[in-house]
MDTraj code that builds the backbone (N, CA, C; nanometers):
import mdtraj as md
import numpy as np

residues = "UNK UNK UNK UNK UNK UNK UNK UNK UNK UNK UNK UNK UNK UNK UNK UNK UNK UNK UNK UNK UNK UNK UNK UNK UNK UNK UNK UNK UNK UNK UNK UNK UNK UNK UNK UNK UNK UNK UNK UNK UNK UNK UNK UNK UNK UNK UNK UNK UNK UNK UNK UNK UNK UNK UNK UNK UNK UNK UNK UNK UNK UNK UNK UNK UNK UNK UNK UNK UNK UNK UNK UNK UNK UNK UNK UNK UNK UNK UNK UNK UNK UNK UNK UNK UNK UNK UNK UNK UNK UNK UNK UNK UNK UNK UNK UNK UNK UNK UNK UNK UNK UNK UNK UNK UNK UNK UNK UNK UNK UNK UNK UNK UNK UNK UNK UNK UNK UNK UNK UNK UNK UNK UNK UNK UNK UNK UNK UNK UNK UNK UNK UNK UNK UNK UNK UNK UNK UNK UNK UNK UNK UNK UNK UNK UNK UNK UNK UNK UNK UNK UNK UNK UNK UNK UNK UNK UNK UNK UNK UNK UNK UNK UNK UNK UNK UNK UNK UNK UNK UNK UNK UNK UNK UNK UNK UNK UNK UNK UNK UNK UNK UNK UNK UNK UNK UNK UNK UNK UNK UNK UNK UNK UNK UNK UNK UNK UNK UNK UNK UNK UNK UNK UNK UNK UNK UNK".split()
xyz = np.array([
    [9.2817, -0.2642, 8.4996],
    [9.2886, -0.3125, 8.3540],
    [9.3776, -0.4344, 8.3427],
    [9.3135, -0.5552, 8.3031],
    [9.3662, -0.6754, 8.2975],
    [9.4450, -0.6961, 8.1433],
    [9.5565, -0.7434, 8.1481],
    [9.6366, -0.7635, 8.0209],
    [9.6761, -0.9319, 8.0120],
    [9.6540, -0.9709, 7.8871],
    [9.6900, -1.1069, 7.8699],
    [9.8456, -1.1230, 7.8338],
    [9.9171, -1.0077, 7.8239],
    [10.0558, -1.0184, 7.8022],
    [10.1311, -0.9247, 7.8911],
    [10.2325, -0.9776, 7.9804],
    [10.3123, -0.8910, 8.0712],
    [10.3983, -0.7790, 7.9753],
    [10.4254, -0.8327, 7.8503],
    [10.5017, -0.7269, 7.7649],
    [10.4041, -0.6249, 7.7285],
    [10.2753, -0.6413, 7.6948],
    [10.1839, -0.5296, 7.6529],
    [10.1622, -0.4453, 7.7805],
    [10.1644, -0.5077, 7.9086],
    [10.1358, -0.4381, 8.0251],
    [10.2588, -0.3384, 8.0469],
    [10.3722, -0.3876, 8.0406],
    [10.4876, -0.3059, 8.0682],
    [10.5035, -0.1862, 7.9696],
    [10.4737, -0.2126, 7.8386],
    [10.4694, -0.1069, 7.7337],
    [10.3596, -0.0062, 7.7762],
    [10.2426, -0.0442, 7.7979],
    [10.1256, 0.0331, 7.8445],
    [10.1680, 0.1265, 7.9668],
    [10.2195, 0.0620, 8.0603],
    [10.2703, 0.1408, 8.1907],
    [10.3770, 0.2419, 8.1589],
    [10.4503, 0.2147, 8.0629],
    [10.5757, 0.3128, 8.0449],
    [10.5040, 0.4196, 7.9429],
    [10.4263, 0.3881, 7.8422],
    [10.3529, 0.4967, 7.7674],
    [10.2578, 0.5806, 7.8386],
    [10.2010, 0.5370, 7.9462],
    [10.0999, 0.6176, 8.0329],
    [10.1853, 0.7058, 8.1147],
    [10.3155, 0.6903, 8.1284],
    [10.4004, 0.7971, 8.2113],
    [10.3866, 0.9377, 8.1342],
    [10.3598, 0.9361, 8.0097],
    [10.3688, 1.0709, 7.9403],
    [10.2664, 1.1518, 7.9746],
    [10.2651, 1.2837, 7.9708],
    [10.1740, 1.3912, 8.0007],
    [10.0360, 1.3735, 7.9205],
    [9.9371, 1.3585, 7.9806],
    [9.7945, 1.3498, 7.8951],
    [9.7731, 1.2266, 7.8525],
    [9.8536, 1.1277, 7.8852],
    [9.8153, 0.9870, 7.8271],
    [9.7907, 0.8899, 7.9453],
    [9.6521, 0.8505, 7.9520],
    [9.6158, 0.7623, 8.0347],
    [9.6241, 0.6155, 8.0049],
    [9.5833, 0.5303, 8.0809],
    [9.6114, 0.3878, 8.0432],
    [9.5472, 0.3460, 7.9209],
    [9.4227, 0.3853, 7.8931],
    [9.3396, 0.3466, 7.7826],
    [9.3898, 0.3915, 7.6550],
    [9.4358, 0.5293, 7.6551],
    [9.5069, 0.5896, 7.5285],
    [9.6337, 0.5052, 7.5157],
    [9.7208, 0.4687, 7.6095],
    [9.8382, 0.4102, 7.6001],
    [9.8168, 0.2775, 7.5330],
    [9.7185, 0.2182, 7.5799],
    [9.6719, 0.0739, 7.5246],
    [9.6584, 0.0889, 7.3847],
    [9.5717, 0.1881, 7.3366],
    [9.5559, 0.2161, 7.1952],
    [9.6964, 0.2295, 7.1113],
    [9.7777, 0.3209, 7.1734],
    [9.9072, 0.3461, 7.0971],
    [9.9831, 0.2250, 7.0906],
    [10.0048, 0.1582, 7.2044],
    [10.0706, 0.0149, 7.2055],
    [10.0286, -0.0661, 7.1106],
    [9.8935, -0.1058, 7.0988],
    [9.8311, -0.1949, 7.0076],
    [9.8518, -0.1399, 6.8498],
    [9.8550, -0.0074, 6.8348],
    [9.8770, 0.0487, 6.7006],
    [10.0230, 0.0284, 6.6642],
    [10.1181, 0.0416, 6.7543],
    [10.2524, 0.0043, 6.7318],
    [10.2731, -0.1354, 6.6824],
    [10.1912, -0.2218, 6.7654],
    [10.2004, -0.3780, 6.7410],
    [10.1631, -0.4040, 6.5979],
    [10.0671, -0.3302, 6.5383],
    [10.0264, -0.3641, 6.4079],
    [10.1084, -0.3114, 6.2943],
    [10.2002, -0.2256, 6.3259],
    [10.2938, -0.1797, 6.2353],
    [10.3996, -0.2646, 6.2078],
    [10.4789, -0.2440, 6.0935],
    [10.5973, -0.3270, 6.0682],
    [10.6880, -0.3090, 6.1865],
    [10.7708, -0.4159, 6.2165],
    [10.8594, -0.4134, 6.3071],
    [10.9680, -0.2925, 6.3016],
    [11.0118, -0.2859, 6.1709],
    [11.1055, -0.1832, 6.1574],
    [11.0426, -0.0263, 6.1817],
    [10.9193, -0.0077, 6.1836],
    [10.8684, 0.1117, 6.1934],
    [10.8831, 0.1514, 6.3553],
    [10.8493, 0.0538, 6.4405],
    [10.8724, 0.0509, 6.5700],
    [11.0104, 0.0827, 6.6012],
    [11.1100, 0.0280, 6.5309],
    [11.2412, 0.0385, 6.5648],
    [11.2964, 0.1707, 6.5334],
    [11.2256, 0.2279, 6.4180],
    [11.2635, 0.3789, 6.3829],
    [11.2385, 0.4578, 6.5088],
    [11.1131, 0.4483, 6.5560],
    [11.0601, 0.5113, 6.6703],
    [11.1543, 0.5142, 6.7864],
    [11.1696, 0.3881, 6.8223],
    [11.2714, 0.3720, 6.9539],
    [11.4099, 0.4163, 6.9221],
    [11.4624, 0.3949, 6.8059],
    [11.5925, 0.4649, 6.7710],
    [11.6015, 0.6133, 6.7812],
    [11.4863, 0.6710, 6.7288],
    [11.4813, 0.8242, 6.7366],
    [11.4761, 0.8683, 6.8786],
    [11.3910, 0.8081, 6.9691],
    [11.3777, 0.8286, 7.1190],
    [11.5057, 0.8205, 7.1957],
    [11.5797, 0.6969, 7.1639],
    [11.7178, 0.6955, 7.2198],
    [11.8178, 0.7928, 7.1766],
    [11.8241, 0.8203, 7.0476],
    [11.9247, 0.9122, 6.9927],
    [11.8936, 1.0623, 7.0419],
    [11.7455, 1.0918, 7.0505],
    [11.7223, 1.2228, 7.1121],
    [11.7720, 1.2420, 7.2485],
    [11.7542, 1.1344, 7.3382],
    [11.7759, 1.1240, 7.4700],
    [11.9384, 1.1483, 7.4996],
    [12.0038, 1.0648, 7.4153],
    [12.1564, 1.0533, 7.4347],
    [12.2292, 1.1788, 7.3758],
    [12.1817, 1.2319, 7.2480],
    [12.2756, 1.3107, 7.1777],
    [12.2161, 1.4685, 7.1837],
    [12.0849, 1.4917, 7.2451],
    [12.0435, 1.6223, 7.2413],
    [12.1417, 1.7182, 7.3352],
    [12.1559, 1.8292, 7.2844],
    [12.2314, 1.9351, 7.3761],
    [12.1615, 2.0611, 7.4166],
    [12.2151, 2.1393, 7.4854],
    [12.1663, 2.2784, 7.5284],
    [12.2500, 2.3736, 7.4832],
    [12.1993, 2.4798, 7.4177],
    [12.2941, 2.5744, 7.3589],
    [12.3800, 2.6349, 7.4815],
    [12.5005, 2.6544, 7.4349],
    [12.5693, 2.7046, 7.5422],
    [12.5409, 2.8587, 7.5867],
    [12.4867, 2.9339, 7.4924],
    [12.4523, 3.0690, 7.5087],
    [12.3194, 3.0904, 7.5697],
    [12.2079, 3.0433, 7.5045],
    [12.0647, 3.0687, 7.5407],
    [12.0022, 2.9527, 7.6192],
    [12.0641, 2.8293, 7.6008],
    [12.0110, 2.7057, 7.6828],
    [11.8906, 2.6513, 7.6178],
    [11.8712, 2.7040, 7.4974],
    [11.7729, 2.6306, 7.3984],
    [11.8146, 2.4782, 7.3659],
    [11.7345, 2.4073, 7.3223],
    [11.7757, 2.2750, 7.2839],
    [11.8358, 2.2753, 7.1430],
    [11.9332, 2.1986, 7.1354],
    [12.0224, 2.2035, 7.0043],
    [12.0721, 2.0761, 6.9811],
    [12.1162, 2.0658, 6.8377],
    [12.1898, 1.9379, 6.7992],
    [12.3557, 1.9742, 6.8144],
    [12.3945, 2.0832, 6.8331],
    [12.5155, 2.1459, 6.8527],
    [12.5511, 2.2143, 6.9631],
    [12.6732, 2.2660, 6.9926],
    [12.7099, 2.3449, 7.1071],
    [12.6245, 2.4670, 7.1173],
    [12.5964, 2.5276, 6.9752],
    [12.5335, 2.6548, 6.9770],
    [12.4175, 2.6248, 6.8737],
    [12.2953, 2.6739, 6.9413],
    [12.1678, 2.6465, 6.8592],
    [12.1703, 2.7281, 6.7261],
    [12.0816, 2.6904, 6.6229],
    [12.0846, 2.7650, 6.5104],
    [12.0349, 2.9091, 6.5132],
    [11.9539, 2.9563, 6.6227],
    [11.9188, 3.0792, 6.6295],
    [12.0471, 3.1666, 6.6781],
    [12.1078, 3.1211, 6.7848],
    [12.2293, 3.2157, 6.8317],
    [12.3432, 3.2076, 6.7283],
    [12.3422, 3.1025, 6.6471],
    [12.4613, 3.0935, 6.5403],
    [12.4177, 3.1829, 6.4179],
    [12.3000, 3.2221, 6.4211],
    [12.2549, 3.2986, 6.2951],
    [12.3009, 3.4536, 6.2984],
    [12.3923, 3.4951, 6.2044],
    [12.4411, 3.6342, 6.2151],
    [12.3460, 3.7239, 6.1739],
    [12.2164, 3.6833, 6.1099],
    [12.1280, 3.7756, 6.0631],
    [12.0424, 3.8075, 6.1849],
    [12.0501, 3.7399, 6.2912],
    [11.9550, 3.7751, 6.4070],
    [12.0283, 3.8923, 6.4850],
    [11.9399, 3.9618, 6.5423],
    [11.9839, 4.0852, 6.6217],
    [12.0296, 4.0276, 6.7615],
    [12.1462, 4.0291, 6.7868],
    [12.2053, 3.9619, 6.9067],
    [12.2015, 4.0648, 7.0304],
    [12.1572, 4.1897, 6.9965],
    [12.1521, 4.2925, 7.1126],
    [12.0065, 4.2884, 7.1723],
    [11.9249, 4.2024, 7.1118],
    [11.7822, 4.2017, 7.1757],
    [11.7612, 4.0496, 7.2231],
    [11.7355, 4.0476, 7.3708],
    [11.7151, 3.9090, 7.4034],
    [11.5761, 3.8975, 7.4722],
    [11.5152, 3.7890, 7.4243],
    [11.3663, 3.7617, 7.4797],
    [11.3793, 3.6581, 7.5726],
    [11.3496, 3.6842, 7.6851],
    [11.3550, 3.5846, 7.8129],
    [11.2144, 3.5046, 7.8115],
    [11.2263, 3.3632, 7.8034],
    [11.1107, 3.2767, 7.7948],
    [11.1437, 3.1701, 7.9122],
    [11.0297, 3.0933, 7.9378],
    [11.0484, 2.9914, 8.0333],
    [11.1092, 2.8670, 7.9885],
    [11.0663, 2.8171, 7.8822],
    [11.1277, 2.6938, 7.8236],
    [11.1098, 2.6837, 7.6764],
    [11.1605, 2.5916, 7.6045],
    [11.1826, 2.5706, 7.4738],
    [11.0530, 2.5787, 7.4008],
    [10.9468, 2.5452, 7.4527],
    [10.8169, 2.5410, 7.3897],
    [10.7885, 2.7007, 7.3624],
    [10.8145, 2.7958, 7.4420],
    [10.7889, 2.9225, 7.4224],
    [10.8756, 2.9856, 7.3081],
    [10.9974, 2.9351, 7.2942],
    [11.0769, 2.9714, 7.1787],
    [11.0146, 2.9324, 7.0553],
    [10.9602, 2.8036, 7.0536],
    [10.8849, 2.7469, 6.9212],
    [10.7686, 2.8374, 6.8905],
    [10.6820, 2.8801, 7.0037],
    [10.5733, 2.9544, 6.9870],
    [10.5986, 3.0971, 6.9116],
    [10.7168, 3.1564, 6.9769],
    [10.7321, 3.2957, 6.9282],
    [10.8005, 3.2982, 6.7857],
    [10.8840, 3.1909, 6.7595],
    [10.9482, 3.1766, 6.6353],
    [10.8278, 3.1529, 6.5264],
    [10.7222, 3.1003, 6.5603],
    [10.6156, 3.0449, 6.4653],
    [10.5365, 3.1901, 6.4308],
    [10.5523, 3.2857, 6.4947],
    [10.4837, 3.4142, 6.4732],
    [10.5712, 3.4804, 6.3598],
    [10.6840, 3.4646, 6.3528],
    [10.7761, 3.5155, 6.2414],
    [10.7825, 3.6671, 6.2830],
    [10.7724, 3.7237, 6.3920],
    [10.7665, 3.8671, 6.4345],
    [10.8978, 3.8945, 6.5056],
    [10.9842, 3.8019, 6.5519],
    [11.0855, 3.8457, 6.6355],
    [11.2269, 3.8006, 6.5807],
    [11.3247, 3.8866, 6.5575],
    [11.4408, 3.8618, 6.4862],
    [11.5780, 3.8764, 6.5969],
    [11.5428, 3.8857, 6.7312],
    [11.6394, 3.8881, 6.8189],
    [11.6865, 3.7321, 6.8494],
    [11.7393, 3.7228, 6.9726],
    [11.7667, 3.5970, 7.0259],
    [11.7039, 3.5574, 7.1510],
    [11.7225, 3.4574, 7.2069],
    [11.6355, 3.4194, 7.3228],
    [11.7262, 3.3911, 7.4450],
    [11.6656, 3.3666, 7.5513],
    [11.7311, 3.3169, 7.6785],
    [11.6307, 3.2319, 7.7503],
    [11.6556, 3.1009, 7.7536],
    [11.5558, 3.0010, 7.8102],
    [11.5981, 2.9833, 7.9670],
    [11.5148, 3.0239, 8.0518],
    [11.5379, 3.0127, 8.1921],
    [11.5151, 2.8789, 8.2562],
    [11.4364, 2.7986, 8.1887],
    [11.4315, 2.6522, 8.2364],
    [11.3184, 2.6536, 8.3393],
    [11.2368, 2.7461, 8.3633],
    [11.1200, 2.7393, 8.4564],
    [11.1009, 2.8850, 8.5078],
    [11.0184, 2.8814, 8.6048],
    [10.9862, 3.0059, 8.6824],
    [11.0128, 2.9888, 8.8390],
    [11.0364, 3.1051, 8.8926],
    [11.0618, 3.1082, 9.0387],
    [10.9258, 3.0657, 9.1046],
    [10.9162, 2.9607, 9.1826],
    [10.8007, 2.8969, 9.2510],
    [10.8380, 2.8452, 9.3846],
    [10.8311, 2.9336, 9.4919],
    [10.8588, 2.8623, 9.6178],
    [10.7794, 2.7322, 9.6583],
    [10.6638, 2.7510, 9.6279],
    [10.5632, 2.6317, 9.6562],
    [10.6265, 2.5067, 9.5891],
    [10.6616, 2.5118, 9.4785],
    [10.7301, 2.3960, 9.3927],
    [10.8863, 2.3578, 9.4366],
    [10.9357, 2.4564, 9.5269],
    [11.0704, 2.4446, 9.5529],
    [11.1684, 2.4957, 9.4484],
    [11.1219, 2.5832, 9.3684],
    [11.2058, 2.6283, 9.2574],
    [11.2419, 2.7687, 9.2955],
    [11.3843, 2.8050, 9.3144],
    [11.4372, 2.9224, 9.3408],
    [11.5230, 2.9577, 9.2349],
    [11.5719, 3.0943, 9.2445],
    [11.6418, 3.1761, 9.1272],
    [11.7674, 3.0924, 9.0910],
    [11.8472, 3.0233, 9.2034],
    [11.9527, 2.9552, 9.1754],
    [11.9419, 2.8205, 9.0874],
    [11.8137, 2.7825, 9.0681],
    [11.7794, 2.6615, 8.9985],
    [11.7413, 2.6869, 8.8493],
    [11.7520, 2.8283, 8.8174],
    [11.7104, 2.8892, 8.6896],
    [11.8417, 2.9322, 8.6133],
    [11.8278, 2.9395, 8.4850],
    [11.9432, 3.0082, 8.4018],
    [11.9307, 3.1529, 8.4225],
    [11.9490, 3.2217, 8.5347],
    [11.9235, 3.3464, 8.5538],
    [12.0752, 3.4204, 8.5628],
    [12.1781, 3.3568, 8.6244],
    [12.3053, 3.4121, 8.6401],
    [12.3740, 3.4248, 8.4976],
    [12.3629, 3.3456, 8.4073],
    [12.4199, 3.3720, 8.2718],
    [12.3493, 3.4902, 8.2170],
    [12.2320, 3.4992, 8.2343],
    [12.1538, 3.6179, 8.1585],
    [12.2101, 3.7544, 8.2320],
    [12.2321, 3.7613, 8.3585],
    [12.2706, 3.8777, 8.4224],
    [12.4253, 3.9050, 8.3605],
    [12.4973, 3.8055, 8.3428],
    [12.6300, 3.8209, 8.2840],
    [12.6335, 3.8745, 8.1540],
    [12.5371, 3.8128, 8.0808],
    [12.5256, 3.8837, 7.9217],
    [12.4988, 4.0370, 7.9350],
    [12.3959, 4.0548, 8.0185],
    [12.3668, 4.2091, 8.0295],
    [12.4798, 4.3033, 8.0613],
    [12.5438, 4.2323, 8.1730],
    [12.6699, 4.3289, 8.2252],
    [12.7918, 4.3276, 8.1235],
    [12.7849, 4.2274, 8.0306],
    [12.8991, 4.2343, 7.9177],
    [12.8839, 4.3745, 7.8498],
    [12.7764, 4.4391, 7.8361],
    [12.7517, 4.5577, 7.7516],
    [12.7099, 4.5293, 7.6111],
    [12.6816, 4.4019, 7.5756],
    [12.6570, 4.3879, 7.4395],
    [12.4964, 4.3635, 7.4085],
    [12.4185, 4.3846, 7.5304],
    [12.2737, 4.3809, 7.5106],
    [12.2037, 4.5206, 7.5179],
    [12.1190, 4.5443, 7.4261],
    [12.0527, 4.6765, 7.4339],
    [11.9118, 4.6718, 7.4820],
    [11.8513, 4.5568, 7.4667],
    [11.7102, 4.5382, 7.5115],
    [11.6760, 4.4078, 7.5706],
    [11.6012, 4.3837, 7.6778],
    [11.5655, 4.2608, 7.7404],
    [11.4099, 4.2784, 7.7283],
    [11.3530, 4.1592, 7.6706],
    [11.2108, 4.1470, 7.6508],
    [11.1492, 4.0350, 7.7429],
    [11.0780, 4.0587, 7.8493],
    [11.0158, 3.9540, 7.9309],
    [10.9113, 3.8858, 7.8533],
    [10.8993, 3.7726, 7.8380],
    [10.7885, 3.6937, 7.7617],
    [10.7534, 3.5681, 7.8543],
    [10.7512, 3.5998, 7.9839],
    [10.7045, 3.4728, 8.0695],
    [10.5437, 3.4858, 8.0674],
    [10.4924, 3.3675, 8.1109],
    [10.3380, 3.3598, 8.1245],
    [10.2984, 3.4705, 8.2196],
    [10.1737, 3.5151, 8.2110],
    [10.1157, 3.6143, 8.2946],
    [10.0520, 3.5455, 8.4091],
    [10.1407, 3.4904, 8.4972],
    [10.0887, 3.4225, 8.6182],
    [10.1565, 3.4828, 8.7230],
    [10.1286, 3.4451, 8.8542],
    [10.2118, 3.4882, 8.9764],
    [10.3610, 3.4621, 8.9714],
    [10.3805, 3.3324, 8.9338],
    [10.5206, 3.2815, 8.9203],
    [10.5868, 3.3576, 8.8023],
    [10.5375, 3.3854, 8.7018],
    [10.5932, 3.4686, 8.5880],
    [10.6384, 3.5965, 8.6269],
    [10.5360, 3.6696, 8.6867],
    [10.5478, 3.8039, 8.7255],
    [10.6609, 3.8141, 8.8422],
    [10.6650, 3.7026, 8.9405],
    [10.7799, 3.7166, 9.0405],
    [10.9088, 3.6959, 8.9808],
    [10.9145, 3.6084, 8.8749],
    [11.0420, 3.5864, 8.8134],
    [11.0896, 3.7141, 8.7361],
    [10.9833, 3.7676, 8.6606],
    [11.0237, 3.8914, 8.5919],
    [11.0883, 3.9918, 8.6873],
    [11.0051, 4.0179, 8.7949],
    [11.0535, 4.1159, 8.8866],
    [11.1973, 4.0730, 8.9545],
    [11.2067, 3.9791, 8.9697],
    [11.3479, 3.9352, 9.0350],
    [11.4540, 3.9613, 8.9356],
    [11.4376, 3.9185, 8.7972],
    [11.5512, 3.9588, 8.7046],
    [11.5547, 4.1083, 8.7014],
    [11.4510, 4.1548, 8.6947],
    [11.4370, 4.3140, 8.6750],
    [11.5242, 4.3932, 8.7797],
    [11.5233, 4.3369, 8.9084],
    [11.6058, 4.3953, 9.0022],
    [11.7551, 4.3483, 8.9766],
    [11.7907, 4.2544, 8.9314],
    [11.9226, 4.2209, 8.8966],
    [11.9787, 4.3043, 8.7973],
    [11.8920, 4.3516, 8.7014],
    [11.9669, 4.4346, 8.5697],
    [11.9133, 4.5753, 8.5542],
    [11.8294, 4.6075, 8.6509],
    [11.7782, 4.7469, 8.6464],
    [11.8784, 4.8610, 8.6507],
    [11.9894, 4.8398, 8.6989],
    [12.0818, 4.9556, 8.7072],
    [12.1731, 4.9583, 8.5443],
    [12.1612, 4.8574, 8.4775],
    [12.2191, 4.8599, 8.3413],
    [12.1405, 4.9417, 8.2558],
    [12.2251, 5.0119, 8.1708],
    [12.1789, 5.1049, 8.0765],
    [12.1116, 5.0502, 7.9563],
    [12.0033, 4.9709, 7.9718],
    [11.9335, 4.8982, 7.8555],
    [11.7915, 4.9114, 7.8650],
    [11.7153, 4.8955, 7.7584],
    [11.5807, 4.8939, 7.7540],
    [11.5147, 4.7638, 7.8158],
    [11.4283, 4.7724, 7.9004],
    [11.3634, 4.6483, 7.9733],
    [11.2252, 4.6690, 7.9336],
    [11.1662, 4.5691, 7.8493],
    [11.0237, 4.5653, 7.8217],
    [10.9705, 4.4329, 7.8394],
    [10.8355, 4.4204, 7.8234],
    [10.7670, 4.3185, 7.8314],
    [10.6633, 4.3041, 7.7340],
    [10.5979, 4.1939, 7.6867],
    [10.5104, 4.1564, 7.6006],
    [10.3803, 4.2403, 7.6233],
    [10.3255, 4.2788, 7.5222],
    [10.1857, 4.3474, 7.5627],
    [10.0877, 4.2457, 7.6249],
    [9.9894, 4.2922, 7.6960],
    [9.9102, 4.2027, 7.7631],
    [9.7790, 4.1635, 7.6731],
    [9.8211, 4.1256, 7.5363],
    [9.7219, 4.0646, 7.4642],
    [9.7115, 3.9235, 7.4962],
    [9.7950, 3.8770, 7.5831],
    [9.8081, 3.7494, 7.6365],
    [9.7289, 3.7561, 7.7635],
    [9.5996, 3.6847, 7.7807],
    [9.5266, 3.7071, 7.8912],
    [9.6002, 3.6602, 8.0315],
    [9.5723, 3.7378, 8.1268],
    [9.6481, 3.7148, 8.2680],
    [9.6099, 3.5534, 8.3023],
    [9.7180, 3.4888, 8.3410],
    [9.6952, 3.3448, 8.3780],
    [9.7140, 3.2469, 8.2793],
    [9.7347, 3.2967, 8.1363],
    [9.7525, 3.2094, 8.0222],
    [9.8957, 3.1518, 8.0194],
    [9.9003, 3.0347, 7.9748],
    [10.0590, 2.9943, 7.9345],
    [10.0740, 3.0331, 7.7875],
    [10.2132, 3.0907, 7.7667],
    [10.2426, 3.1436, 7.6394],
    [10.2309, 3.0504, 7.5302],
    [10.2543, 2.9150, 7.5512],
    [10.2599, 2.8369, 7.4452],
    [10.1089, 2.7978, 7.3854],
    [10.0115, 2.8381, 7.4542],
    [9.8682, 2.8155, 7.4001],
    [9.8291, 2.9478, 7.3321],
    [9.9007, 3.0444, 7.3278],
    [9.8406, 3.1760, 7.2618],
    [9.8428, 3.1438, 7.1166],
    [9.7368, 3.2143, 7.0480],
    [9.7374, 3.1999, 6.9107],
    [9.8598, 3.2713, 6.8298],
    [9.9077, 3.2519, 6.7155],
    [10.0176, 3.3268, 6.6691],
    [9.9924, 3.4653, 6.6487],
    [9.8822, 3.5043, 6.5933],
    [9.8609, 3.6445, 6.5692],
    [9.8758, 3.7266, 6.6885],
    [9.8006, 3.6880, 6.8081],
    [9.7927, 3.7523, 6.9252],
    [9.9498, 3.7442, 6.9919],
    [10.0105, 3.6528, 6.9716],
    [10.1485, 3.6442, 7.0319],
    [10.2319, 3.7269, 6.9601],
    [10.2294, 3.7367, 6.8238],
    [10.3109, 3.8118, 6.7398],
    [10.2745, 3.9592, 6.7712],
    [10.1448, 4.0080, 6.7937],
    [10.1299, 4.1459, 6.8155],
    [10.1924, 4.1852, 6.9552],
    [10.1728, 4.0859, 7.0472],
    [10.2320, 4.1278, 7.1840],
    [10.3931, 4.1431, 7.1844],
    [10.4512, 4.0793, 7.0921],
    [10.5907, 4.1072, 7.0759],
    [10.6245, 4.2478, 7.0092],
    [10.5428, 4.2604, 6.9091],
    [10.5607, 4.3929, 6.8385],
    [10.5278, 4.5086, 6.9052],
    [10.4008, 4.4939, 6.9962],
    [10.3758, 4.6079, 7.0689],
    [10.4201, 4.6062, 7.2182],
    [10.5280, 4.5473, 7.2556],
    [10.5836, 4.5276, 7.3852],
    [10.5780, 4.6814, 7.4473],
    [10.5910, 4.6638, 7.5789],
    [10.5701, 4.8020, 7.6523],
    [10.6938, 4.7933, 7.7649],
    [10.7230, 4.9131, 7.7981],
    [10.8436, 4.9191, 7.9049],
    [10.7946, 4.8360, 8.0222],
    [10.8906, 4.7545, 8.0771],
    [10.8595, 4.6580, 8.1883],
    [10.8154, 4.7424, 8.3152],
    [10.8762, 4.8595, 8.3299],
    [10.8720, 4.9304, 8.4589],
    [10.7089, 4.9934, 8.4556],
    [10.6659, 5.0319, 8.3340],
    [10.5355, 5.0782, 8.3229],
    [10.4272, 4.9790, 8.3458],
    [10.4492, 4.8538, 8.2941],
    [10.3673, 4.7489, 8.3313],
    [10.3605, 4.7036, 8.4750],
    [10.4727, 4.7110, 8.5191],
    [10.4794, 4.6826, 8.6694],
    [10.4080, 4.7696, 8.7528],
    [10.4161, 4.9131, 8.7247],
    [10.3513, 5.0071, 8.8096],
    [10.2005, 5.0007, 8.7875],
    [10.1524, 4.9616, 8.6691],
    [10.0126, 4.9417, 8.6401],
    [9.9506, 4.8080, 8.7207],
    [10.0237, 4.7338, 8.7451],
    [9.9606, 4.6075, 8.8247],
    [9.9364, 4.6194, 8.9675],
])
top = md.Topology()
chain = top.add_chain()
for i, resn in enumerate(residues, 1):
    res = top.add_residue(resn, chain, resSeq=i)
    for name in ("N", "CA", "C"):
        top.add_atom(name, md.element.get_by_symbol(name[0]), res)
traj = md.Trajectory(xyz[None], top)
């Protein structure tokens, strides 16, 4: 792709680094921004810089937050005895959109995947185990994607907390095996939360 401006070329190259954005799409976006008032582009760049510099991760659940504690963990109306374990922040958003869950979350930050070089020590598992051992948790809900990596991660955590006197459940398999949680429709996902099953039962059935 030939560019008449090195500035445009650099902007396109940077924009095309985003997931799902090829060079042609990046060019359309860059040219669109070029047609907008300069202050509009300034607002965008300021928002991105502020997000990158000021975003925090909740000290309790590792969700993204504007403060030390995220709004969900800080909400006294939530049931802090029930923790839903998810892979990343997109899954928190997906479940919250269902309006069916009133507990809190724990964001692992990924899934165990030896092929990708991701082991248990690289995920937020230790802090979860500490929460369970503190005695304030009554139920853990596994809500990871129904993939080999998700099931491996579920089983690893299960072995770490199985001796604790708590309910360990998993979302119902209304979510197709192999599907990513964030792409499930809200009705199906909501029902999967409501009709969760004991994790050990689901494990024995697999």
